[in-house]
N, C-alpha and C positions, 0 to 999 in steps of 0.2 A: 931263601923262598919260604914265605910264610905259608904254614899249614892252613888249608881252607877248613873253616868250620862248617860242619854238617848241619844243614838246617832240619829243624824238627818238623815233621808234618803235622799240619794244622788239626785242631779238634774236629772240624768239619770233614777232613780227609779221613780221619781215623773212624769217624761215625759212618761215612760213606763205605769205607772198606768192610767194617762190621756188617753194614746193611747188605752190602754186595756179596759178601761170604754166605750170609744167611737170607738171602732174597727171597727164595721159595718159601722159606718158613715164614717170613715176615708178611708177604702177600697173601698166604693162606690165613695166617692170624687176623689180618685186617679184613678179609673177606668174610670171615667167620662173625667178627664184630659188626661189620655193617649189615649182614644177615640178621642178626640177633636184633640190632636196632629197628631195622626195618619191619620185622614181624611183630615185635613189641608195640610199636608205633601203630601198625595196621589193626592189631588186635583191640588197643585201647580206642581207636577211632570206630572201630565196629561196635565197640560197647557203647559208645556215645550215641551212634546213629540207629542202632536196631538193638534195643535192650532186651526184648522178647524175640526169639527167633522163630517161634511157632505161634499161629494165630490162636487165640483162645477157643477151647474146646467147650468149656463149661464156665459158668459164672458162679463163683463161691463168695462174692461180695454182693453189696447192694445195687451195683450199677445194673441198669436196664439196657439190653441190646437195642431195643428199639430206640432208645434215648441216644445211645452212642451212634446209632445210624443217622438220626436226625442232626446230631453235632457235626457229624462227617460232612452232611450235606450243606450246611450253612457255615461252617467254621471259617473258612478261608475268606469268604466274602465279608463276614463280621470282622475278621482280623483288619482286612484292608480298609473297610468303612470306618472302623473305629479309630485306626491310625490317622486317617485323614480329618477326622473330626473331634480330636483330643478326647476321646472316649475310651472306656474300657470294653475290650471285646468280651472278656469274661462276664460282664454284667450284662451285657447285650444279649449273649447267648442264654444266660441263666433266665432272663426274664422272657425270651422266647419260649423256653421250655415250660416255663410256669404258665404264662398267659395263654398259650395255645395247645397245652398238654403235649409238648414236643410234636407239633405240627399235626396232630390227629383230630382236633376239634374241627366241627364243620367251618367255622370262620377262619382257622388257621391252615387248612388243607385246600387241595385242588377244588374248585377252580378260584378260590378267594384269596389264600396266600396271606391273609392278614395275622400276622404272628403275635400283635401287641394289643389287640382289640381297640384299634383306633377308630373313632366314629367320623361320620361325614362321607366324602367321596375321593377318590384318586384320580385326577384327569377325567372326571365326569363319570367314573365308575364306582358302583357301590353295591352292596348286598344288604338285604333287610333280614334282621333278626329279632326275635323278642327278647327283650332284657328287662330286668328288674330295676326300678327306680325309687328314691326315697324322697317323701315330700318334705324332709327337713324337721318332722315331727316324730319320727320313728316309725312311720307308716309306708309300707312298700306296696308297690304296684307294677304291673306289666305293661310295657309298651313296645311298639315296633319302631325299632331304631334302624338307621342307615349306618353300614360300616363299610370303611374303605375296602376296595376290591384292587389286588395288584396282579400284574401279569406273572410274576414269580416272586420267590422269597427275597431276592436281591432287592427289588424296588420296596418291599416291605421293610427291609433293614435300612435302606437309604432314607426312607420317609421318617422312621424312627430316630435316626441320627439327626435329621433336620429338626424335628420336634425338641430333642434334647439340646439343641444350640440355642434354644431361646433362655432368657434370663431366668425363668422361673427354676430351671435345672442347671443353673451355673455351678452350684456345689457339688454336682456328679462329675464334673470334668476332671480328667487327669491332672491338668495345672493347677486345679484348686484343691488337690486331695493328695494324701500320702499313700494311700492304697484303696483296693476296691471296696474294701469295707465302708470307707467313708462315703463313697459313691451309692452303696445300696442304702446306707442310713439316710442319705439326702433324698433319695427317692421315696422312702416310706413318709406316708401322709402327704406327698405331693403327687406322685404318679399313681400310687394306689393307697387307698385308705387303710388297708389292712396294717395293723400295728406290728404284726410279725412278718412283714414283707421282707425286710431285710436278713432277717435269719433264715428264712426259706431260700433266698437267692444265695446267702453265703454258703448254705449247706449244699447246694447243687454245685456251685463253684469249687468247692473243696473236693466233693465226691467225684466230680468228672474231670478235675485237673485243669479247669478252664482258663486258669492264668496263663498257661502256655500260649494261648492266642492272644495275650496282651503284648507279646514280644514281636519284633520284626519277623519276617519270612525267614525260616531256617537259619540259625546262627552257625550252623556247622558246616554245611556245603551247599551250594546252588544245585538245584535239582531235586533237592529232598523236600518232602511235605510231611507235615506233622500228622501223624497216625494216632487218632484218639483211641483206637482199639488196643494199641500198645504202649501208649504214653510215651512215644519216641518218634524220631524222625527217620522215615523209611523212603525208599523210591517209589516212584508212582505205581509200578507194578505190584508191589508188596501191599500198598494201600488199596488198590482195586481189588487184589485178591481177598483181603480182609473184608472189604466193604461187600463183595459178592458173598462171602461166607455169613455175613450178619444178614443180608437180604433173605438169603435161603432159610437162615433160622427162622426170620419172621413170617415167611410164607409157608413154611412146613407145619 
């Protein structure tokens, strides 16, 4: 009778035996690795969404709290309207800051909300202000002119976008430019006669990180909003807290 040849255990069985033998140690090691990966990923995500964990107490740079407060008030509307109209929200916000003195001019504040100095009437509503005119020969004189009056900043932004949809401003659209700088250059001499108009807009865009508003809503996580005070995406409660802080700074 032939001797039966003993079969060797397969590699998988050997591996299984080793794992079974050290199962407790293996499970603990695996859990430790998973915990490290989780907390590393969470820390990275937190860094992306909230760069500065404390609201600013003082301003050591050139940014103005009143301007930040104004940007926060119109920023998300500007983002949405610009996205729908092939425009740069950064340029729109910078123009609103410059033209209305960040919403503090008589024309740009309540009850007129005309952020861009647009003349005429809006749905039959207007406000009269004295303005300087040029007779074409270098002589200036004052006249009473009607300016559009809006129910809120949102309608002012929408009306501005409608004006920039005309062929005169085609070179300021996203699809016809490579950056916001091309758009501000196109507006110089057309929207405003000031030869340094683009330089002023570019300065504001860079100083207040307005290009963040040129992107679609929060690329990180639904439910987060761009927080202009921290230059980061935060939850709604954090943004409201920072906005209230800024409001208190302005009223004190």
